[in-house]
N, C-alpha and C positions, 0 to 999 in steps of 0.2 A: 889451598884451604880457605874457606869462608868463615867469617865471624858474625854471629847473630847475637846482638846485645839487646836484651829487654830492659827498659827503664822502669824503675819503681822504687819503693822504699822498703827496707827490711823490717821484719817484725810482724807478728800475727795481727796486731791491731790495724795494720795497713793492707793486709793481703787482698781484700776484696774491694779496695777503693778504686775509683776511676783512674787515679794516677798510676795504678799498678797494672794496667792492662798490658804493658810490655812484658812483665813477668808472666802473666797468664798465657800470652801467646807463646813465649819461649817454653813454658811448661807443656803446652800442647805439642810443640815441635819435638821436644825431648821424647815424648811417647812414640812419635813416628820414627824417630832416629834410633829407638831402643837405647837411649842414653840417659844418664843421670848427671846431676850437678854434684859430683862426688869429690870435688876438690875445693879447698879454700885457698885462693891465690889471687894476687892483684887486688886485694880487698873486695873480692867477689866470690860468688859461687860459680864454679866452672865445670864444664863437662865436654866431652868430645863424642861425636857420633858421625853418621853419614846420612845424607839425603840424596837420593838419585846417584849414588856412587861418588859423590863429592864429600870430602871430609869437611866437617863443620865444627867450629869451636862455639859453644854456647856460653853466654855470660850473663849473670845477674849481679850487677854491682851492689855491694852491701854498705855503701858510704852515705846513703840517703841521696835523694835526687840531685841536690845542688852540687855535689862533688862526683857524680857518677862517671864523668868523662875521664877522671884519673884512672879508674879501673880499666876502662875501654882502651885508653891510650897505652897503658902498661902492657896489656895483653896483646894488642896489635904489634907493638914494638918487639915483645919477646918472641912471638911467633912469626914475625916479619910478614904480616898480612897487609897488603896494599889497601889504601883507603877505599878504592872502588870495590873491594871485596868485603866491606863492612856494611852490615844492615843493622840499623838501630830501630827498634820497634817502640813506639811511644803513643801516649794519649794525645789527642788533638782537639782543642776547644773550638777551632774554627771550622770543623766539619760536623755535620749532623751525626747524631748517635748511630754507630754501626757503619758509617761510610768509610771505606778504605781508600788510601791513596799512597802509591809508591812514587818516590821522586829521588833524584840525585841532587844533592846540594841544597842550598838555600839558607835563609836566616833561621833564627831560633824561634821567631814568633812569640817571644817572651817566655818560652819553655826553659826552665832552669836546667833541666837535664841535657837539653840540646846545647844551651849556652856553654855548659861545662864540657860537653863533648867536642864542640868546635874549638874551644880554648885549649883543651888538653891535646887534641890531635894536631892543632896548628893549622887546620884547614876545615872547610865545610862541605867538601865534595862527597862525603860518604852517603850511602843510600839510606833513605828513611822510609819506614812503613808507618804511616800516620793512621791511627785508629780513632775515628770520630767519637767524641763523647758529648758533643753539644756544649752549650754553655748556659749559665744562668740568664734568665730573662727578667725584664721589668726594671723598676726603679732601683738604683744603686747596684745594678748587676755586676759592675766591675769590682765593687767592694766585696762581693760574695764569691769571687773566683777561687780564692785559696780554700775556703770551706767546701766549695763544690767539688774540686778535684780530690780533696781529701775526705770524700764521703763515699758511701757504698752506692752502687747502682740501685735505682728504684725497682719496684716489683715488675713493672712492664718491661724494663730493660733487662732485668735478670732472666725473664722468660725467653729472651732472644739471645742472651749472651753466649751460651755454649756454641750455638750455630755460627754466630759472628766471629768468635775466637777461632773456630774451625776454618772459616773462610780466610781469616787473616793468616793462619798457618798455611793454608793452600797458597796464598799469595807469596809468602816467604819461601815456600818450597819451590814454587814456580821460578822465583828469582834465582835460587840456587841451581836448579836444573837447566833453565833456558835463558837466563839473563834478564836484565832490567826491562828492555823494550817489550818483549812478549808478556812479561808479568804486568807491566803498566797497561798494555792494551787489553788484557783479560780482566784485570781487577779494578782499575781506576774508574771505569764507567758504571760499575755495579752499584745499584741503589740498595740500601738495606731492606 
């Protein structure tokens, strides 16, 4: 069994924010897997389905971003899912908007959801699907990061968003079906 966890914040006021792209990609995958997040468990919305004949546990933590690793670790332990079979989908400031990158392991890059995941799992070797959201530019850009990730995509981004979410879902599905290296080769080089 694989575990695909989308990072985000619960609540309608956050649902279209840049920080919630992980939830948006999981929602797209649920449709493909003919699955629903029909259980509340591990402080998360949880569902099971299959992609390419592989059973997949889908998870959207409801703890807010800073504590999302707790839900991930509880689910992984309960279902005895190895860390290399975990994919975490998250927003990435250090990639331009729409750029995708799969990778195994690494630091948190200041992302609180990843920090929580590494801390709660006790290791950092899980797979990440980084979805580029770009970052604020200009003077005092660092001071505007929190507001930026907790804001909606702009009009130009929204026009591309459905297609980019579909590509991210393709990348996650490729990882499930074929493994990390083929997925990286196919999707990491793609420009938005």
